[in-house]
C-alpha positions in Angstrom: -55.5 25.1 -45.9 -51.8 25.5 -45.0 -50.4 22.1 -44.6 -47.1 23.2 -43.5 -43.7 22.1 -44.5 -42.9 18.6 -45.8 -41.8 16.2 -43.0 -40.3 12.5 -42.8 -42.6 10.0 -41.4 -40.4 9.6 -38.1 -41.9 13.2 -36.9 -45.4 12.5 -38.1 -47.6 13.3 -34.9 -50.5 11.2 -33.5 -53.6 13.4 -34.3 -52.5 14.9 -37.7 -55.5 15.1 -40.0 -55.6 12.7 -42.8 -56.8 14.3 -46.1 -58.1 12.3 -49.2 -56.8 13.4 -52.4 -60.1 15.8 -53.0 -59.1 17.7 -49.5 -61.9 15.7 -47.5 -61.0 14.8 -44.1 -61.0 11.4 -43.7 -59.3 10.6 -40.2 -56.7 11.7 -37.9 -53.0 9.6 -37.7 -53.4 7.0 -34.7 -50.0 5.3 -35.1 -47.2 5.4 -37.7 -46.0 1.8 -38.8 -42.5 1.3 -39.6 -39.3 -1.0 -38.9 -36.9 1.2 -37.1 -33.9 -1.1 -37.5 -34.2 -0.9 -41.2 -35.6 2.6 -41.7 -38.8 1.0 -43.7 -42.0 3.2 -43.4 -45.0 0.8 -43.7 -47.9 3.1 -43.2 -50.0 4.6 -40.7 -53.4 3.8 -38.7 -56.0 6.2 -38.6 -59.0 6.9 -36.3 -62.0 6.6 -39.2 -65.0 4.8 -38.1 -62.5 2.4 -36.3 -58.9 2.0 -37.0 -58.0 1.7 -40.5 -54.9 0.8 -42.1 -53.2 3.2 -44.7 -50.3 1.6 -46.6 -47.3 3.7 -47.3 -47.9 3.5 -51.1 -51.3 5.1 -50.5 -50.0 8.2 -49.2 -49.2 11.0 -51.3 -47.2 13.5 -48.8 -46.5 14.0 -45.2 -46.8 17.5 -43.9 -46.5 19.1 -40.2 -50.4 19.5 -40.4 -51.6 17.0 -42.6 -51.2 13.7 -44.5 -52.2 13.7 -48.1 -53.6 10.2 -49.4 -53.3 9.4 -53.1 -56.9 8.0 -52.7 -60.0 10.0 -53.1 -62.7 10.1 -50.2 -64.8 7.0 -51.5 -61.7 4.8 -51.7 -60.4 6.1 -48.4 -63.9 4.9 -47.0 -63.1 1.3 -48.1 -59.5 1.1 -46.2 -59.3 -2.1 -44.4 -59.6 -2.3 -40.7 -56.3 -2.4 -38.9 -54.9 -6.0 -37.9 -51.8 -7.0 -35.8 -49.0 -8.1 -37.9 -48.6 -11.9 -37.9 -46.2 -13.5 -35.3 -42.5 -13.3 -36.3 -40.3 -16.3 -35.9 -36.6 -16.1 -35.7 -34.8 -18.9 -36.9 -31.1 -19.1 -36.3 -28.4 -22.1 -36.6 -29.1 -23.5 -33.3 -32.7 -24.0 -34.2 -32.0 -25.7 -37.2 -29.0 -27.8 -36.1 -31.4 -29.2 -33.8 -29.9 -28.1 -30.2 -33.0 -27.0 -28.7 -35.1 -28.1 -25.9 -36.5 -31.7 -26.5 -34.1 -32.4 -29.4 -31.7 -34.4 -27.1 -34.1 -36.9 -25.8 -35.4 -37.5 -29.7 -31.5 -37.8 -30.6 -31.2 -40.5 -28.1 -34.1 -42.2 -28.9 -33.1 -42.3 -32.6 -29.9 -43.6 -32.1 -31.2 -46.5 -29.6 -33.7 -47.7 -32.5 -31.0 -47.4 -35.1 -28.8 -49.7 -33.0 -31.8 -52.1 -32.1 -32.8 -52.1 -35.7 -29.4 -52.5 -37.1 -29.6 -49.0 -38.7 -26.1 -47.8 -37.7 
């Protein structure tokens, strides 16, 4: 089977066959997972008895008409189900400095208590 030319993950198409290292088709590309801002390829999800996650380190090569894994068919059958990434929290200087909502009343109460108790 002619896989075509090697490609970058940025042009990998949904529906491209995913092959185990022994040539067995184990699924089709459902989604490419990457961080566009930093140009980091995380892996792919594939349709294979549900949506399965393939880490970038488990991908041997990307071609126009196939993705070749470094896993054999047996190992590919044990790929984990894809789950959403955990939430991301952006922490900035304002958050750390205590300038967020609700911080002003807390600060006022703390200052009042310190004056009443003599801790000023």
